[in-house]
N, C-alpha and C positions, 0 to 999 in steps of 0.2 A: 533685440540689439538697439542700443541707444543711438539717437541721431548724431551725426558727425558734428563736432564743435566747429563753428565758423570763426574765422580769424578776422578781427577788425583791422582796418587800415590804421596806421600810426601816422601822426602828423603834429603840427603845432598850430595854435590859434594865433590870431593877429597880434596878441599882446604878449605871447610867450617869448622868453629869451632863448636864444640858441644854446644848445649844449656843446661844450668844448669837446666832449668825448661821446659821440652819438651811441646810443644803445643799439645792440644787434636786434633787428626786428625778427620775431619768431616766424613771421610769414616767409622770410627769406629761405629758411630750411624747407618749409612746406613747398615753396615754388621750385626749389632745386631738386628735392628728393621725392616729391609726391608723384602719384600716378596721374598723368595728364589725359583728359578725355575731351575730345572736340565736341562741342554742342551746336556750333553754328559759325557763320562767317559775317564779319562786318563788311558789307559789300561796297559802301561808299568810299572806302579807303583806297589809296593809290597803290599800295602794296598788299600782299596777302595778310589779312588780320583775322585770326580765328578766336572765337569766344569759346572758352574752355572751363572746365572745373579741374581742380587739382586736389587730391586727397592723400593723406599720409597719417598713419597711426591715429585714426579716429578724428582727424581734423580735415576740414574741407573749405575751399574758398573758390570763388570765381576768378578767372584770370584771362589775360590776353596772351596769345601765342603768335608770334610773327616769325615764321620760318625763313631762314636765309634764302631758301630755294624760291620763295615767293617775292623776293625783292626785285623791283624793276631797275635796270641799269641807269645810272645818272652820269652825265658828262663830267661832272666836277667832283665826284666821290668814287673811290675804288669800288669795284663790284663786290658784292657779298660782305659789306662791312657795316651795314646800317644797324644790325642787331647789336654788334659790339659797341657801337656808339651810344645806343640807348642805355646799355649797362654802364658805360663810362659816365654818362650824365647822372645816373643814379648814384654812382660812387662819389662824384663831386658833390652832389646835393647832400649826401650823408656826411661828408667831411665838413660841410658848412654848419651842420647841426640844425638846419632849417627844415629838413624833411619835406622838400617841395616836390620830389619825384616819387611815385609809388614804388614799393619794393620791386626790384627788377633783377633777373638772373639770366645767364646764358646757359642753355641746357639742350639736351637732345629731346626730341618730341616725335609725334607720329609722322612728321614730314621732314625729319632731320633736325640739325641744330638750328636754334633760333632764340629769340628773346622771349622771356616769359615774365609778365608783369601783373601784379595784383590788380584786379578790376575795381575801379572806384565808382560807386554810385553817386551821381551828382545830386546835390541838394538844391531844390528850387528856392527862389526868392532872394538870391544874391546877385544883384545886377553889377557887372564889372565893366561893360562896354555899352556905349550909347551913341546915337546920332542926334545932335541938337541943332536948333536954328540959331542963327546969329554967329558972332565971331568970338564969343567968350565961353569958356568951358563951364563956368559956374562953380559955386562953392562945393567942395568935395570931389571935384573932377579935374582931370588933367587933359589938355588938348593934345591930340596926335596930328591932325591935319584935316583938310577938307576932302570929302569923298563925293563922287557923283551918285545921285540917288534916282536918276531917271528924268526924262523930259528936259534935259539940259540944266537941271537944278542940282545943287550940292548942299551938303550939310556938314557940320563939324563933327568929326569922329573924336570921341573922348573915352578915356578909361578912368576908373575910380582912383582917387588919391588914397590908395590902400597900402598899408605897410606890407601885406603879403605879396601884392603885385610888385612892390618896389624891391623886395628881396628876390623875386623871380627875375626882375630886370637885371639885377646884379649877376645872378646865376647864368642867365643867358649871355651876358657879356663875357663871362669866364669861359663858357663852353662854346662860344661863337655860334649861337643858334641861328640857323638860316631860315627858320620857319615857325616863328611864334605867332600862331593864328589865334583868333578868338575861340575857336572850337577846341583848342589845346589847353584851355583853362578849365579846370574842374573844381568848382566850389563843392565841398563835401560837408559831412555832418560836423557839428560842433565848431563851426567857423573855420574849418581847415580848407586849404587851397592846394591843389596839386597841378603841376604842369606835366603834360604827356607828349608823346611823339617827338623824340629827340634823335631821330635817325640821321638828320643832316646837321651834325654838330662837329666841332673839333677840326674843321678845315684849317690849313695853315694860312690861307688867305682870309682877309676880313670879309665875312659874309653875313654879318649880323642883320637879320630882317625880323622886325617885330612890330607889334601893335603897342608896345609899352615904351614909347618914346617920350612920355609926358615929363620925365625927369631929366631929359637930355641936357647935359651941360651943368646941371645942378650939383652941389657938393654931395658926396656920399655921406650917409649917416655914420655916426661913430660906431654903431653896431656893424655896419658893412665893412668899415675899415678893419675892425678887429677880426672879422671873419676872413677877410682877404689876407691878413697877416698870417692867420693860421693855415690858410690854403698855401701860401707861399712856402711855409715851412714843410707842410705835408707833401708838396710837389718837388721839394729839393731832392737831389740825388740821395737815395737811401731812405727817403721819406715814405710813410705808410701809404699815402695816396698814390705817389709815383709808382710804388710797387704793384698796385692794383691796375693802374692805367697802362703800364708797359705791355700788358698782355691783351689790351683792348684797342689801342690806337698806335700809330706809328711813332718812332722816336722823334721825327720832325714835328708831328702834331703835339706830342707831349711838351717839346721845347716851346712851341707856339703858345700852348696853354700857360706855361710859366711866364712867358713874355706878356701875355694879356693881363695876368694878375699883377705883374710888376708895373705895367703901364697904368692900370687902374689906381694902384697905390701911389704912383708918382704924381698923377694928375689930381687925385683926390675927388674926382668928379665922375658922374655917369657919362658914358660915351655919347657922342653925337653921330648922326649919319655921316658916313664918309663921302658920299657923293659918287663913289666908284661902283656902287652896287645898289639895286633897288632897296629902299629902306623899309618898305612895308610889303609883307608877303601877299601873293595873289593866288586864289581869292583870300581876302582878309579873314574870313570866318571858316 
């Protein structure tokens, strides 16, 4: 018997233009229809995260399975909805054409319904975050803010001035990501970058918490404006993206997503911290 064919992750490089009509990733069918086998558990996660393999018709891939039954209750999100929000974030990412979220589906598994997402192997050597001395970020970096590093000392937290991160900052603003930590950034092969862990997204209140504040208040790129215009149309009543999200988030959350896209287009700028909510997640990594 021949070895199972492994499915590579699909993504875009930092110089690639987004596709107006994203291709359907073949790994989505594998994740949705394949046989799910639990291999281990990611123990440092706050909710149940199971490392699995999924196989179907001679194909196999590693994946993450987060059962709804393993979600811890949160005071500001309805119980049992984090898996759906992860899938919703993937659908928005696909609608942008940027491919920033690994293929993600909602399906039944060994411990009930949950989110199943393609496992991404991180590629070493791509530095996206750093702590630097002084008050200037330096060429090729964007300042986030000062962080305590122990013994009463502080250092400037910076992130790379990277087009892929800038796209992710726009996506986070659209989905209202309340937890963009450094550990949720996955540089992958061939210059690709993925964002993971989107369970706390789409809240109707402004809860944007991120390490990617380096562009706060700066004008959006022309590319981002074009993407947001497409999202506005896809989120309209009867739009393709609206039809997918209506089964994953509440009507009020869908309306709030439309409003965030409209606000970004109206301002033409990256959002700034509101001051009503902690701007940086804790712990930041």
